[in-house]
N, C-alpha and C positions, 0 to 999 in steps of 0.2 A: 504495500498502500505504499503512497505518497508519503512523505514530510506533512504535520501539520493535521495529517484526519482522525478522526475518532475511527480506531479501527478493533474489530471483534472478530476472531478468528472463527471459522466453520469449527473446529475441533475442538471448542471451546475454552482456549487461555484469553486472557484478556489483558488490554494494554492502554494506557489512557493519553489523549494529546487533544489538542485544542480540535475543536470540529470547524470544518470546513464545507459548509453546505454546497449543494449542488440540486439546480434545480428540477433535471430529468435525470432518472434512474431507470436503465435496459436490461433486464431480465431477458437476458439470452440464453432458453433452455431447451433443454436436450434429452435424451432418453437413459444416457449413462450407463456404465457399466463397469462391474470390479476392479480396483485398481490394482488390485493382485488377484490372479485363480486362488486362494485358499478354501478349503470348503466349508469355512466357516462364513467369508464373504459371500461368497456364490448362492449359500443358500440362502444367507439372511436378503438381499438382492431376488432373488427369484419368489420368497415368501414377499416381499412389499409388492411386485406386480400383479401375484395371484389372489392377494387381498384385494387391491384395488379393481378387481375386474370378479370379485365375486359373484356379484351379482347375475352372473351370466345364469349360474345353477338356481339362483336364487336361495345363497346360503347369506344368514345376516349376524351379527354379534360376535358369538362364541364358536359357530360351527363353522360363521367364515375363516376364521382366524384361524381353527383344528383343521378343516381343510385344505388351506392358504401352505399350511407346514406338510401335510403330507404330499402336494404337490412338487412342493420346490425338494422335499426327499427325494421323490421320485425323479425329478429332471433333473438335479443337481451334477451327478456322478456324469450324463454325456455334454453337461455344460462344459465341467471341470474338463472334460477332454475336450472338446471342443477349445477351449483359451490353450490347454497345454502342443495342440497342432500345432496353431497359431502365432503361440507368443507371446499370450495377453492381447486384451484386446487394445489398439488405439484411439477408441471410438473418443475419451474425455480428455486428448491430448490433441485432438483434431478440435472440439469442438471449441478447446482454451485455443486454440492458434486463432480460429475464425472469430472469439472474440475478440481475440488480439488485432485482427484485421477491420475489424467493425468500428473500433475503438480509434486504432489511426484513423481510418477514413472519418469517422464524426470530427475527429478534432483538425483536421486536414479543410473542412468544412466549415470553420469556428463553431461547431457545436458545442455547448457544456455539458457534457454529459458523462454517466458512468456506467460501465458496460459489466455487469454481473451475471456470472455462470452461474446456472445450475441447473439441476438433474432431478428429473423423476422419480428414480430409482436409485442415488447413489448420493453421497455428498458430494459437494455442498448442495443440502437439499431446496426445493424451493421457501419452503417455511423460512429457512437460513438465510437465503438472501432477501427474503422480505426484511427479517428483521434487521439485518444489516443497511439496507437501503433508506430504513426509517433513522436508523441512527447516525445515517450520514447528513439527515436532512434534506431528502428528495421531496419534492411536492406532486412533481407525478410523475406517475409511474406506468410504464409500458412493457406488456411481457411477449412475447418475441418467440413462439415455439420454432423451433428449426427444422417444422415437417412442412417440407413444401404443401404435398398433398392433405386436406384436413381431415385427421382419423380421429374417431371419440376417444379413442382411449390413449392417443398420442394427443394431438391437439387440444380438442374440448378438454379433455379431463386434465393440461395441463395448467390449460387459464383455469378452470374450473379449482384447480389446486391453490394458484396464485389469489385468487379471492376469496377461498377459506382463511388462508395464510390472512390475509389482513382484515376480515371478521376477526380472528381469535387474537389478534398484535389491538383491535378496537381501532383503527390507524386508518383514515378516508381519503389518501393521499387521490388527486386525477387520479385514474385507472383506466387504460387506454391496451388494447391489444390486438395482435394482426394474428387474425384464423391461418385460412387457407391462402398462398400467394403462388400458386403452378402455373395460374394463365397470365401471370404479367408475361411482355411478350421479351425481356431481356433475360426475365427463367427461363421461355424456350431456345430462345440464340444460346443460351450459355451452354445447355444440354447439346444441341445442333453441333453448334463448334467444337462441343470436344468426342461425340462420336463417330464427326468425320474425321476429325483430326486420328483419332485411333483408326479407323480404317484405311484410313490410306496411308500411318504408320507402316500397317500389320500387311497392307496391301487387300486388302476385305472389299470385295466385290458384294453391295448391296443391291445390285439388280442383276446379279448370278441366280438362276432358277435354284442352283444349288445352297443358295446360301438366305437363312432368315433373322432377320433381326427380331431378338426376343426381349422380348422385356421379362423381367422378373421382380417380382411385388410384394410387398408385405400384406399378409392374405388378414383378413378381419373377423370375426364372426358377424353373423347375418342377422343376428339379434340387433346390432346397433344400427344395420341399416336399414331394418324394418323401421324400427324405432326413430327414422327421418335423417339420417349421417350421409349424408352424398356424397362418401370415399368412393366408391366404386366406378361408380360416374365419371367425377374425376377423375381416374385411373384409366380409363377407357381413352377419355374425349384426351389426357393428356397424351397417352402412347401414339394416339390413333395421328396427332399433327403431330410432335416427334417423329414421326416414322415416315410423313408427308416430308418435311421441312428438308430429311438427312437425303432423300431420293430414295428411300427403301420399295424396291415393289412389293415385297411383302414380308407380312410381321405376326410376331402371335405373343399373346399375354399370359400367365402363369400368375398362380400365387405360392409366397412362401407361408405357409399353415402352418400353423402350432398347433395340435389337436390334444392337447394334454388334457383340455374337459371335452367330454362330452356334448358336445354344443356343433352347429353345423356351422361350416368358413365357409368366405367364399370358394369359386373354383373355376377353373379345375387346378389343381396342384400341380406342380412345374412337371414333378415325375411323368403326370398322365397327360400333360399337352408336348413334352418336349418326347415323348415315347409316339405319339400321332404324328409329329413332323415326317412329311417329308422329307423336307432338307436334311444333306450332311451335313451344313458346316453351320453353327449359332453362334452368332456374336451376342453376348449376353449382357443388356445394360439393368443393373438393379435400379433403377429410376426413382425409386420412393426413398433411396437412401441418402443423406447428404454428408455421411463419416463412412469409413471403412469401421465394422464391427464384424464381431463371428455372425453375423446371418451373411456376408458379404464374405470375409475369407476364411469361412471354415463352411458354412452350407451349401457356398455358393462353388467357392473354386475347390474346394474336396469333393465333399458330397454329390452335388450335383455335375459337377463335371466330371466325378467318376462312372455315375450314372449316365451320363452320354456317353463318354466314350465305349461303357460296353457295350453299345447300341450301333456301336460303328459310327458316333456323328464328332467331328474337328467341336473344338470348344474354344471360343475365346472373349474373353470375361473385359468389359469396360468399368477402367475404375473407377472410382466415384467421384465427382471434382470437387472436392472439399478443398482446397487451393486454389481454386479458381478465382483470378483474380478479380473478375467481373460481379465474384460473391458479394461481397462488403459494398461497394455503390450502388449494387440492387436494394441491398437492406436496409441503406440509410436512404436511398428513395421512399422506400415502404413506409419506413420511422418517417419522415417528414411530411405523408400527407395524413398518416393517420393522428396525427398532432396536429394536422390545419384545422381548421376551424369548422368544416363541413365536409368531408370525404363524400361525393357522392360517384352516381353512374358514369356523372362524364367523366371520371378521371379512373385511375386505375381499380381502386377501394370503395367498396359498399358495403352496406350491411353484411355480417354475414348471418345465413340461415339454418346452418350447424349446430350456432349458438346465438342466439336472438336475442339479448343481452345489447343496451345500449351499450358505448366504447368499443366492440369488440368490429372489427373490419376483416373485410378479405376482397378480394378480385373477385369470386364466386357468385356473392349475392346480387346481386343484378340479373344474374343470367338464366336463362330457362333451360331446364337438361331434361333430356328424356327419361321418361320413367327407371326406376334400379332393377335390374335381369333377375334381382337376388330380392324382391320385396314383393308384395303381395299386390295388384293393384287396387288403388283408392275406389 
């Protein structure tokens, strides 16, 4: 922390110096993964994830805690092996680098803002970051989940967690949040350029009849879609737009589903979709991720690669553009608009439909979308 600030460690140690108030605080929120792949940290991490989503099975209170512990015990050995395989997750380090790039971009623009990294399932938590922002004298707090495609258990829950932390603190700053932002033209251009550079570097022809541009997407339980979240439709439109922009003659979409609970998830699973593909060459794009993590480095680079190669297919995985130089300016533009007096349909942002609360903005709210393929017709 800088000299002259009030410093409150996220890990419990405190030291005091004069407060330098800052008017704007930005919570850059990410999923988080354990900093060390130990059984204790991995089990605690998984238990937090399962507990957040306990309502999927109808569990509440003590039953939810017990069920979450059971699920964590069942899943922990496999996740520990994934972390050992990839040498630990780089997710948090890449998220910190993104926060640093945003901090530098805001400073370049002359914006007096403090950036707080916070994680949904590891420390520093969202609640800890809110406590720190209050101690720093922030009077406008902006929540910015690092998930361009707005999902319920990611984007919406992250913003809800900030709201709960504010209520617990009995603190009422101006509160603004940015939900989905995949539809911003600069974000589409970021991915388009990134994929095009990768295919050029590896001499991959997306117009070849033997080549499939394949989007691997983080799955979600169907309950969230049936309750009104539009994640699936964002996924399909985003993949279609990117495929068109890079000039791909054909593309496929499949989901990375985590079916620990006996609930329905988005379809098709990656393995099913790839098994059915007639193309022998796959260019795999982890389109819903903005940082490398176990779900890209282990599930895709090891598990899905081995599955595809056993079918006789080439497997080329496009890296996540976590350090693209266009990302921080895009995020700063979104922040500036969200803080404007009246974001609206004539700009990039409008009121969010997945979280229709005052002060929550996204690139999707003003647009009508086709019905969800997974939700029953109204």
